[in-house]
N, C-alpha and C positions, 0 to 999 in steps of 0.2 A: 237546094238534096245533092242529097252526101251519101255516097255510095260509102261501104266498108265491112275488114270479108269480118265472116265471126269472131275469128281468132283475135282479128287489133281489137275488136271491140270491147271481146270477157278483157284481153292484157291491158285495158286503158280507157275501165266501164268509167269514170268520173269522167270525162276529159267528154270523149261521145258521147254524155247528158246535156256535158254544159251543149255543149254543138247541139243537141236535138231542143233545146230552149232558143236559140232563131232561125234551124230550120230542119226538118225531120229528117233521120238520118236513115238511109236502108241499109240493110243488113245482107250480109249476103253468107252461103252458102254455096261451092264449089265453084261459084259465081252466078250466079241466079241469083233472085229477091228469097228472102227466107222470111222478112220477117221487117217492121220500122219500129224506131227507135222516139221517141215526139217523149217534149220534155216541154216546163211549161216555167216558164217567168216570171208568174210571180201565181194567188192563189187566184184572183181571178180569169188569170187562160184554164186555169183547174178548171174549174167550174164551170164555163161555160164549153169545154172538151164532155164535162161531163150531162152536163145538159146535150150537147149536139149528140152524141152517141148512147141517151135515155130513154132505149121502146116505149115510153110511158110516151113524158114529154111531147115525141114525137107523132103517136098516137092523137094527142091533142092539137098537136100544131095545124094537121090537117083536117079535125076536123073545124078548129075554128078558119081555118080557108072556105074549103066547104060552105060552112055559111054562109060563108061574107061573097062567094061564088051566085049564094043563091037567093042575094040579095034583104040576106039577114045580122049587116053589122052595122058598126054606125059608123056614116062618109064624115070624111075627117075636120071638112065645118063643124059639121055638129059638133064634134070632138072641143075643137076650138070655141064655137062661137061661146059654147057650158064651163069650159074651162076659160074663159074672160068674166062670164059673171062668176062665177065663184073667185076671182078675181077681184070683183067690186067692188062685193060681198064683203071678205079678207079685209077691203083696205078698210070698204066703211067702218064696219066693229069696228076698228083700232081704238084708241083712246090716243085723246088729245095729246102731242110733247109739252105743247100750250104750259108752261104753269103761267094763272092767274094771278094779277094785276091788282093789292088789295091800295 
């Protein structure tokens, strides 16, 4: 985490924005933290940030966790079993790649 004075950030914003894609940049005013500059290396990072800070999404996660704790979820073993069944169905439905001999 990098700490930088506000005046320095104002003078070199693009440089600190590049730095912020690798680590948070704490912006200080009179030596005290005043804000944080967060950059994104790519669009996926931006998407993850938005999800992590979206109150509606966080409420959905909280409800899902509560449901799991109350025993209203599907166990991992069951998920794996269903995935194996679905895969075997997909494999059996595939047409044969062999060409018939005449």
